[in-house]
N, C-alpha and C positions, 0 to 999 in steps of 0.2 A: 247803425253799422259801426263796428269797432275796427281799428287798424292795429296790425301787429307792430311791435317796436321797430322791426327792420324796415317796415313800410314807412313808418313815421320818420325814421332816420333818413331814408332816401329823399323824402320831401324836404327835410331840413337842409340836406346837402344841396338840393336844387335851389332852395331859397337863398342859401349862402352864396351860390354861384351867381344868381341873378343880382343879389345885393352888391356883389363885387363889381358889377358892370355899371352901377349907379354911383357917380362921384358923391362922396360924403360932403355935407355942408361944412365948410371951413368955420370952426368955432374957436380956433387957436389964435393967440396974439401973434403979431408980427415977430419973426425970429424964432417961432416955435414950429415944431413938426406935429402933424396929426397922425396918431397911431391907432389902428383898429385891430383887435384880436378876435378871431372867430374860432370857436371850438365845437366840433360835433363829437360828443363822447361816445364810448362804446357802452357795453352793458354794465360797466363798473365805473360810473362817473366819480364815485367817492375816492378813487385812486388817483385822480388827476388834479394837479395844481400847477401854477405858473408864477413867474415873477419877472420884473424888468429891473436891472441894476445898471449902474454906471461903471466906469473903469476902476473906481476905487471900491466897488462892492456896495455902494450906497443904494438902498432899496427905493425905487421910485413908484412901483405899483406891484400888486400881486392879486391872485384870484384862484378860484378852483376850476370847476369844469365849465364855467360860463365865460364867454368872451367879455370884452370891455372896449371902450374908446377912451383915449386920453391925449393930452398935449404934453410934449416934452421939449426941453431947451434945444434949440437948433444946433448947438455945438457939443451936444452930449455924445459920448461913445456908449451906446445903449446895447445891452445884451438881453435877449429874451431867452428865458430858460423854462422848459416845460418838464414836469416830473410825472412819473407813474410809480406809485409806491409798491406795486407788485412786480414791475419790471418787464412788462410786455407791451409798453406803449399803448397806442389806441388801435384796437383791432375792429374787425367787422364793419368796414366801410366808413369808419369815422376818420377824424384828422383835425389838424389845426392849420390856420392861415393867418399870417401877420402882414398888414398893409401899412406902409408909411406914405402919407400924402397920396392915398388911393393907388399906390403901386405895390404889388405883392413883393415882399422881400424874403419871406420864409414860409415854408409849408412842410408838413410831414405827418407821420403817424407811427412808423416803426422805429421807435427810439429807445426801447428797453426801459431803463430806470430814468434816464435824464438825457435831454438834448439841449444844447446851448447854441444860439445863433446871434451873431452881431447884426442887429437890424439897422443900425445907423451909427456911423463912426467916421470922424475925419481921418484922412490918410495918416498912417503911422501910429495911431493910438490903439491898435489891436493887431493880433496876429492874423485877423481876417483881412485887414486893410494895410498891409505893410508897405513901406517905401522900397521900391526896387533900387538896388545899388550895385556898383562894381567896386573893384579895388580902388583904394585911395583914401583921402582925408574927408571926414564928414562932420557935420554938426547936428546933433540931436536938438530939436527946438525945446524939448523939455524932457524930464525924466520919464522913463517907461515909454520910449519911442521904439517902434518895431520896424525892422528892415528885412527884406528878402534878398538873399545872395545865392547865386548859382555859380560855382567856380568854373572857370574855363578849363582847368586842368587839375588832376589830383595833386595833392601836396599839403605842406604845412602852411597855415595861414595865421598871422599874428593879428589878433583883435585886441585893441589896447586903448586905454585912456591915459596911459603913463606919459608924463611930461606934457600932457595936452589939457587935461581938466584940472580944476583947482578945488574939488570937493570929493567927498567919499562916494566912490562909484561902484557899480556892480555890472557884470556882463553875463547874460544868459545866451546859450545857443541851443535851439531845439531843431528837431527834424520832422515835427508835425505840429498841427495847430488844433488845440482843444482848450479853449479859454477856461473851462471849468476845472481843468487839471492843474493850472498854473498858479503859483503864489510867489512870494518873495524868496523862497528857499530854492534849493537845487532840484526840487521835485520835478521829474519829467524832463530834465535837461540832458543833453549829451555832453555839454561843457558848461562850467560855471566858475566864476571867480568873485570872491568878496574878501579882499585884503590878503589873499593867500598866494598871489602870483608873483610876489617879489618886488612890488612897487608901492609898498606901504598901503595907504588908503585908496590908491588907484587900482584899477582892475586891468589884468592882462591875461590873455588866453592864447596859447600856441596850439592850434587844433589841426588835426588831420582831417581834411575835407575832400570829398570826391566829386568829380565833375558831373556825375549823373544824378546828383541829389541837390535839391533846393533847400537851403537852411534859413531858419528864422533867427535873426540876431536882435536881442533886446538890450538896449542901453538904459540903465537906470541908476538909482542912488540908494543910499542907506538912510532910512528914517527921515526922508525929506531933506537931506543935507545939501543937495544941489538946487540952487535957485536960478532959474533961467536955463540957458542952453548948455549942452555938454559936448565938447570937442572930442573926437575919437578917430581912430584910423583902422583900416583893414589892408594888410600888406601880405602879398605872397612871400613866404619865408623859405622857399625851396622844397625840393623833394625830400621825403622822409629818409633819414640816414641812419645807419647802424650797421651791425654785422649781418652780412648777407650769406654767409657760409653755413649751410645746414648742419655741418659736422661740428660747429662750434657750440660751446655751452651757452653763449649769449646770442644765439641766432634770433633775429627779429624778422618775422615773416612779412611785415608790411614795409620793411626798409627797401628803398630803391637804390640809394647810393651807399656803397660800402665805405665806412669812415675809418677803417683800419683798427676797429676796436675788438675784433674777434679774439676770444681766448678759448683754449682747448683743454680737454681733460688732462689733468696733471698740473695745470697752472694754479698757483696759489689763489688767483681770483676766479677760479672755476669750481667753487664749492656748491653753489646752488642758491635758490631763494630761501628766505627764512622769515616766515610770517609770525608776528607777535601781536598781542593785544595790550594796549596801554591801560593799566589799571588806574592810574591817577586820573585819566579822563573820565572813567566811569564814576569814581568817587566824587570828583569835584562838580560833576554836572547833574548829580542825582537829585530828584525831587518828586513829590507826589502830585498828581493832577486828577481831575475828574473828566472823563469822556462820556458823552451821551451817545449811546448806540441806538439808532433808529432803524426802522424797517428799510431794508435795501442796502445797509452799510456793508461795504466790502470788507471791513475790518473783521467781521465775524467769519465769513467764508475763508478769509486768508489765515485765520487762526490767531489774529492779533489780540482778540478778547474772547472770553468764553461765555458771553451772554449779552442780552439786550439791556436797555435802560442805562442807568447811571453806573459807571464802572470806575473803580479806584485803580489807577494805573501808576506804576513806579517808572518814571522816565529817567533816561540816562543817555549819555553820548557814548559812541563806540568808535575808537580810533585803532585801526588795524594797520600796522607798519610792515614794510619789507626791510629787514635789517641784514639781509643776505648780500651777495655780490652779483647776482644776476636776476633778471626779471622773473616774476611769477606771472606767466602769460596765460590768459583765458581766451582771448580772441573776440571775434565779432558777435557771437551769441550762440543760441541753442543749436543751430545747425553745425556749428564749428566744433562743439565739444560734447560728444555723444554721452548721454546718461547723466549729465551734471546739471540739467535744467529742469525745473518743475513748472508746469503751466498753471497760471492763476486765471481761473475761469471768470472771475468777477471783473478784474481790470483788463483781462485779455492780453496779458503779457507774461514773460517768463521770469522766473527767479533762479538765480544761481544757487543750486541746492546745497553745496558743501561750504558755503562762505561763513556767515556768522550765525551762531545759535545761542539762545539765552535759556539757561536752565535754572530751576529753583529747587534746592534741596532742603529738607528738614534738618533739624539739629543732628539726627542720626544718619544723615546723608541719604535718606529715602527720597527718591525723586518725585516731585509733585507734577502731575501732567498739565502744566500750563506753558510749556516751552514754546518758543517761536523762532523760526528761521528767517533771517533777513538778508537779502542780497539781490535786489532788483538790478543794481548796476555796480560794478567794481571798477574803480578808477583812481587815478592820482589826484587827490584833492589838496593835500599838503605835502611839501617837500622841504622840511626844516633841517634835514640831515644830509644835505649836499646833493640830492638827486635832482633830475630835471624831468618835469612832468611830461609824459608822452601818451598815457592811456586815458581814454574817456569811455562814454557809454556805447560808442559805436565800435570801439576796439578795446576790450577790457583787459585789465591787468594791474599790477602794482610794480613800479620801478624801484630798484634799490635806493634807499634814502628818501622814499616817498611813502605816503600812507593814504588810506581811504577813511574819511570821517563821516560817520552817520550821527549828525547832531540831534539834539533833543526835539527840535522843531519838525523833524520828519515823521510821517505817519508810521505807526507801529514800532517806534523806537521806545519800547516800554515792555513791562510784564504786567499782566492783569492780576491784581491781588484781591479783587472784590470778595471772592469766596475762600480766601486763605485765612485761617484763624490767626489770632495774635500769637507771636512767638519769635524764636530765633531761627534765621534762615541764612543759607549761603547762596548768593546769586553768582553763577558761573557763566562767563562769556567765553566762548571758544570759537576758533576759526580753523577751517580745514580739518575738523576733528576726525574725518574719515581718512585722513592722510593720503589724499589723492594727489598724484603728481599733476603739474600744470599741463596745458594742452600740448606742449612740446615734449612731455615726458620727463621734465625736470623734477626731481624729488627735493623736498625741503632739507636743509642742512640738519635740522633737529625739529622734533615735534614737542619738546619739553616746554617750550615757551608759547605754545598756541592757546594758552588759557590765561584768564585773569579772574579773580574772585573778589567779591565784596560781601562781608558778613553784616547782616542787619538784624535789628530787633524792631518788629512792627507792633504797634498797639493802637487800639481805638479808645483807650482810656489813658491819655498822656500823663496825667498827674496821679493816677492810681487811686482815685478817691471813690471808685465804684460806679461812677457815672460815665457812660460813653460820651465821647466828645460832642456828638450831635445833641446831647441832652445837658451838657455841662456849661454853666454860665462863666466858668473860669477854667478854660481847657488846660492851661499849663500850670495851674495852681500857684501862681506867683502873687496872688492877692489882688491883681488888677483885673476887673471885669472885662470880658471880651469886648464890650462896647467901647472901652477906653484903652485897650491894649493894642499897640501897633504890630505886635507879633504874637498872636493869641496862642500859638502852639509851641512857641520858643524853639523853632527850628532854624532860626537865622535868616528866614525870608520874611520881609514885611508883608502884611496882609494884602497890599495892593498887587503883589507879585506871587502870592501863594494861593493856589486855587483849591486846595484840599486840606482843611483843618480837621476833618472827621477821622483821619487816620494819619499817624505820624511814624517816623522811623528814626533809628539811631544807628550809625555806622560803628561796628565793633572793630576796634583796632587790634592788630596782631592776633587774629583768630587763626585756628589751625588750618593748614592747607587741606583742600579737598583731597581725600584719598578714596580710590575706587575699592570695590569689594575684593580685589586681589592684593590690596595694600600698596598700590602704585600711586604716587603723587600725580594728581590730574590725569589719572589713567582713564581709559575708555571702557574698561570692563564694567558691566552692569548686571544687576540681579534680574533674572528672567521672571516671568509671571508665576512660576512655581517657587520662587525664592532661592533658586540656585544661581550662584555667581558664575557668570559667563555661560549660563545654561542655554539650551537650544530650544526651549519651549516658546512657541509663538502664541500671542494673544489671539483667541478666536479659532485656533486650530483644534477643532473638536475631535476630529478623527485621528489626530496625533501622527500625521504623516509628514510633518515638517513643512507644510504648505498652507497658506491662507487661500482658500479656493471656494468655488460655488457649492461643493459638497458640504462644506462647513456651514454655509448659510441654510441649506435645506435641513441639516441635522439640527440647527438651532430651532427651526420651526417644529419639527417632529418632537424634540425633547421638551420644548415649552408646553406643547399640547399634552404630552404624556407625563408632565410634571417630573421629568427625569434629569433635570439639570440644576446644579447648585451655583450660587453666586460665588465667584472667586476672582482673583486677579487675572486669571486666564480666560474667563468667560464674560465678565462684565465690561463690554466694549465702550460704554459711555459713562462709566463710573457713577451710576445712579443707585447702586445697591440692589438692583433687581434685573432679571433677565426677561426681556420682552421682544416684541417684533422689532423694536428699534435696534437691538443687538444683531438680529438676523439681517436687517436692512443694511447696517453698516458693513457687515461682512460681504453682503451682496455688492455693495458699492465698491468695496476694496477690490473684489474680483473683476467687476465690470470695467473700472477705470484703469487699473494697473495691468490687466491681462487682456481683456477683450477690446479695450478702446485705446487707439493710438491717435494722438493729435496730428492732423495733416501737416506735411512739410516740416516736420521737426523730429529730432532725436530725443527730445525731452520726454518727461513722463508726468503722470498725476500721482502724487503720493497720498493715496487714500487708505493705506494699510498701516500707517503710523498710529497704532492703537496701544492702550486705550486713550480716548479723548474724554472731554467733559460733556455732560448732558447740557444741551441747549434747548430751552423752551422759548418759542417765539410768542411773546404776549400780543403781537399784532395779528396773529393768525389763529382764527377760531374755526372749528368744524362742528357741525350739528348732525345728529342722527335721530331718526324717528322710525317707528314701526308702521307699516302700511300693508294693506291687502292681505289680511289673514283669511286663509281658507281652511276651515276646520274639517271639511270633508276630505281634503287631500293632505291634511296635517302639514300645511306649509305656511310660511310667513315671509313677507318681504321687508327688507330694511332699506331705507332711503338715506341719502347723504346730502348735506348742503355744505359746500366748501367754497365760499365766495372769495377767499383771499389767496389761495394757493392750490396747486395740484397735489394729489396725494399719491405717495409711492406705496405705503403699507398701512395696515390697520390691524388691531387686535381687539375683539369684542367679546364680552362675557354675557351669558344669558342665564335666566332662571326659569324654572317651571317646565322645562323640556329636556329631552335627550336627543341630540342631533344625530341624524343618520345620513344626511346629505347636505352639501352646500354648493350653490351654483352662483357664479358671478353674473350680474345683470348689466355690467359695464361693457360697452362695445369691445370685443376681443381684439380688434385692430389697434385700439388705443391702449388697452390694458389687458394683455394676453396672459391672464393668470388663472389658476384653479385654486379657489379658497380651500384651506386645509382645516381639518377638524379631527378630533378623536371620536371614534364610533361610540355613541352613547354619552359623549361629553357635553360640555356647555360653553366651550370657547371656539372661536373661529379666527383664523389668521389669513389675511390676504396680503400678498407681497409680490412685487415685481422683482425678478432677479436680473432684469435687463434695463433698469433705469427708466422703464415706461411708467406712466402715471395716469391717474384719474383726472380728467379735465376739471378745471374749476368752474363753479356755477353758483350764481346768487340764489338759485331756486333748488328745492329738493329734487333729486333725480335718483333712479333705481341703482342700488349698490349690490344687493345680495339677496338670494332666496334660500331659506333653510327649510328642510324637511325634517320632521321630528316624530318621536313616539312618546307615549305616556305623558301627555300634557297635564299639568295641574290646572286648577281653576283659574289661575292668573299666570300669564306668560310675560316675561319682562326682558328687555335689554337692560341688564342690571348695571353694567359698567363698560366704559370705553377705557380699556387699559392703556393703549397708546395709539397715536396716529403719527405717521412719519410723512412730512411734506417733501416736496421735490428737492429742498436743500438738505435733507436728512436731519432736520430739526423736528422737535416735537411741537405739537399744537395745543391750544387750549380747547378742550372738548366739552360739548353739552349734549344732553339727551332731552328730546321733546316727545311727549306722548309715548313714553317708553314701555307701557304695560297695556295688555289687552286681556279681556276675560271671555270665557266661553258662555256668554249669556244665552240661556235657554237650552244649553246642551250639557253643561257640567252636571246639572241635577239628575239628568236621565242616564248619563253614562256611568258605568261602573257599579250600578245598584246590584246587578247580577254578574257573577264572575265569569271570566273567560281565560283560557290559556291555550297555547299552541306548543306542542312538544313532538319531536325535538325542535329546537330553534337555536342556531341555524340548522339546516337540513340539506340533504343531497337529492334523494329520490322521492321521499314521501314524508309527510308529517300529519299530525292529527290535531284538529281544532276541537277543544272541549269547551262547552258553554252551558251555563245553568239554564234549564228549561223544564221547571217542575210541572208545568201545566201541559207539556207536550204541544205547545202552540206552534203555529207555522212561522218559520223564519226564512229569510233570504240572505245570501252571502255574496259580496262582490269583492274582487281582487283588482288592485290598481298598480300601475307603475308609478315612479316618483314624479312623472310629468302629469299625473292625474288621469291618464287614459285607462279606461276600464278594460281589463284583459279577459276576465272570466266572471261568470255569475252562476250561482247555485240557487235553485228555487225549492220552495215547499219542504224545508227541512223541519222535521217534527221530533227528531231524536235530540240527544244532547252532545253528539259528537259527529265529526265529519273527517274522513280521510281525504287529504289533498295530495294528488299525484303531481309530480313535476311536469311531465309531458313536454310541452314546447316552451316552458318558462326557462329563460336563461339565468345564469348566476347573477345575483344582485339583490337589491333591497326592494321590498314590495309592501304595500299597505293593504289592509283588509277592513271591510265594514260589514257588521252583522246588523240586519234590520229585523225588528220584531219586538216582542216583549223584552227580550234581552238586547237592548240597543247599544252595541259595543263596537269598538274599533281597536286596531293594533297594527303591528308590523312583523314581518319575518324576513329572514335572510336565507337565500339559496346559495350554496357553495358549489 
């Protein structure tokens, strides 16, 4: 007797439960803890892995879909992290369980890509185990001590090591706990200070905190500078003050106490905010780096990079200042500022849409589609020009005299140049390029300074000797071999701090200012996809009505099958030089997310219509196709699919040896409600969901498609998988197994004697003509496409037969002639 996998899994889960009731034999030394990990995988165990690290990220143990037992130091702050490369956790009754000294400390299954749990940690060493505090003076026993603070009242709170500590300190404030998201930068914080609060190397934050929220305060240092304890304080600093008159130019919505600072229209100090980009910061911080993009990385879905694997990225810092005389106010977030926030589905948070954008232009100012928008949080980070910081991630904006700094250590603070050829380029960084007033309606004083540019020359052959850097023993051509050269690419960065010598760049001084197609310096006019300056043509708008809509997606499919569409800047949505189901899918995604889909409880949007983009092929995602269940009597063939790594949104398949007259989806219509499209008598089929539904992933072959055909040749093949679009709207790596079948025992006897049916198509009657020189007896059967026999004619001895329509409805039909002239074919009734 054999057991199904699901039955085996139930037994394993039961065994795991019974095992949990039996105390493990203590095999650890005194002072150590005993850790046991149990994992019941789903049908995709190869997607599962795990690791245990300490607070410094040092790896103590790791594994795949099998559990383990181990001993850890008793004073460790250990984090258990479990991964799923596909992003659906453990499904179908599986799960994981972690025990410390026989007590369960963590369990789960539904964790998407990753889940981290602190399984053992002394108090204060993690956001999971923070020390509860109130206002007053405190002493952190060591760097990276965590505290939990819930204010008794709304107001400003001063968190400071100023005049208390004697080392280089940092302070982080968070409003959530997710250890895997936190590092030494300001990533994920609502407030952060590292030498920018006005107290030299000591840290100070004046934060607006609310009584209904619990905050995590992290006290730490810079590069291990603090040895031992760190003294710090938390003091209520009063109610937020400012101008409380809504009629004033500098009205501050969260101010409780009016400080008499209101200024009104007509006052010299009532001009407005004025945002600008610091060009010197971009130039001085710029360097190349290598980023490895693996399966599940949010960088790809967020548009930070345009592909998987090893990526050459140009990193730089961005410093955006307010040099005006009133705040540029954004507010608490997406709900407060309608239409200006874009939802990031991977990290599940909002980006401020109109903040910073990075553009790369060729020497002739032709835009390369690798731009990226950055603006998760807009806050006062630096105030070197006399301002007083007041905005953070919970209440966003920029104060006059302050600025928001995106330093090079932050995620996505780069442009991806992997697929950009060597040459001269202009990097343009712009802020509020759509000239949006702030949340209070304040317009900027001027938009002329919302841009900064850096002209660069990039090369992969630094010394011009004809050898790419990756093949060159002396990259910079200075006569010193790479093995002996401290700066092998002569870019001013020593090798120990330079992560990318395969591509180098040179900043071009005094390069021409970027001029838009209207001749305006740093203008916003662009050439549309037809090449018209400030034109109105939209990429993907095939029906030319000025909208990107579902009709355009359906037109893509019909024109692809009819070979009626040409590759152009207006039609090639993923810039791959061809028009396929991928282009249709991207237009369908544009329509679905931007029109049909609204994110709950937010006025933000999904920007899926910013086209064209770049083609992304996921090397970690493969899909297989095979031919199954050929029925030569019914002239049908089934195609099966195996997609173990992702769900499939669309596919385009090409066949040979047949003319297709009908295509039927074999996938459950509740999961994938589509009708495959084809051209009558053609050899291609396109299946595509216009509603973001998808074919479930499966490690085994399962039915995909049934084709009905006419005029089969001796060999019928699935000749090509033109494109497959996965649930992330990326292309997959595709394979065909058993892609051809032959009419063994049939092909020799069919077609030796001729047949024809005229007219075809027909309405009321038609005539079948067939060769029958011996006047032998024949029979004729007529079938619908489901293979059901509808009519039969017996004892035909002539060479023709008139067929009357009678009760036959309009549609496709198959016929089969039995006898010495053993033939088959099809006809169409209109």
